[in-house]
N, C-alpha and C positions, 0 to 999 in steps of 0.2 A: 277312936270311934270309927265305926264302919261307914263307908261311903254309901249314901242312899240317894235313890232317884225315884221320882213318881212312877208308880206301876210295878216296882220291885216287890217280890213276895219274900218276906223275911219272917222272923219269929219274935214274938213278944210274949213273955210268960209261958213259954213252951207251946204256943199256938201260932199257926200260920196267920199272917196279916198281910195286907196290901198297903203300901205307902201311898197316901193320897196327896199330901202336901209336905214340903220340907221348908226349912228356913224360919220356923216358928220359934217362939220362946215360951218357957214355962218355968216359973220360979227362978228366973235368971239363967236357966240352962237351955241349950239347944233342944228343940222339940220337933216332933213330926205328927201329922195327922194320919191315923191308921184305921183300918176296918178289918174285922175278921174275914177269913177266906175259908169257907166251909164246904165239905163234900156232901154233907147231909142236907136234903131239901128241907127248908123251913116250913112252918105251918102256913096254911093258906092265907091267913089274914096278915102275915108279916110282909113288910115292904122290903123287897130285895131285887138285886139284878142278877140274872143268870149269866155265867161266864163259861162259854164253851172253849176249852183249851185242847191242846194235842194230847193231854193226859186223860182227862175226863171232864165232865161238867161240874162246875162249882157254883155256889150261891154266895152272894155278898149281901149280908143284912144291913140295910141302910140305917136302921135304928140303933146300930152299935158302933157308930163312928166316934172316935175319941182322940184326944191330943195327949201324947205321952212324951216323957223325956227320951231323947234320941239315944242316950246311952243304954237304955233298957231294950232297944231293938237290935237284934243280932242277925248276922248272916247264918244261914244253915242250908244244907242241901234240901231245897224245897222245890220239887217239880210243880209247875212248869217253869219257875224262875222269874217270869214276868207275866203280868196280866195282859192279855191281848188288847189292842188299841180300842176296838169297838166297845167291849164291856167297861173298860176303864173310862172312856168318854161318857158312857151312860151313868156310871157311878158319880163322876165329877159333876155332871149336869144336875143330878138329884141333890148332891151335897151343896152345891152353889145355890139351889133354890131355897134350901132350909136355912143357910147362913145369911140370907139377905134380910 
């Protein structure tokens, strides 16, 4: 299984995702919390965090956070590689509000 850290941009089901939490469990298997990492701007009523990276601007839809088996998340050549600290902290803050 690939080594994963919070903030890494990886792929799940052929789509870019950001790792939000590691060390979780799902059906007895290692799991991670992920959220899609999209280059298209979402609709105006969607809750999202804008992430400015060295590549371009991305949007992270906060209503699409999910926990998946870690074995299904793979490394791929995905620019920019990691989510910058400021948008990562904003996403984690919003996710923590919802999970309380």
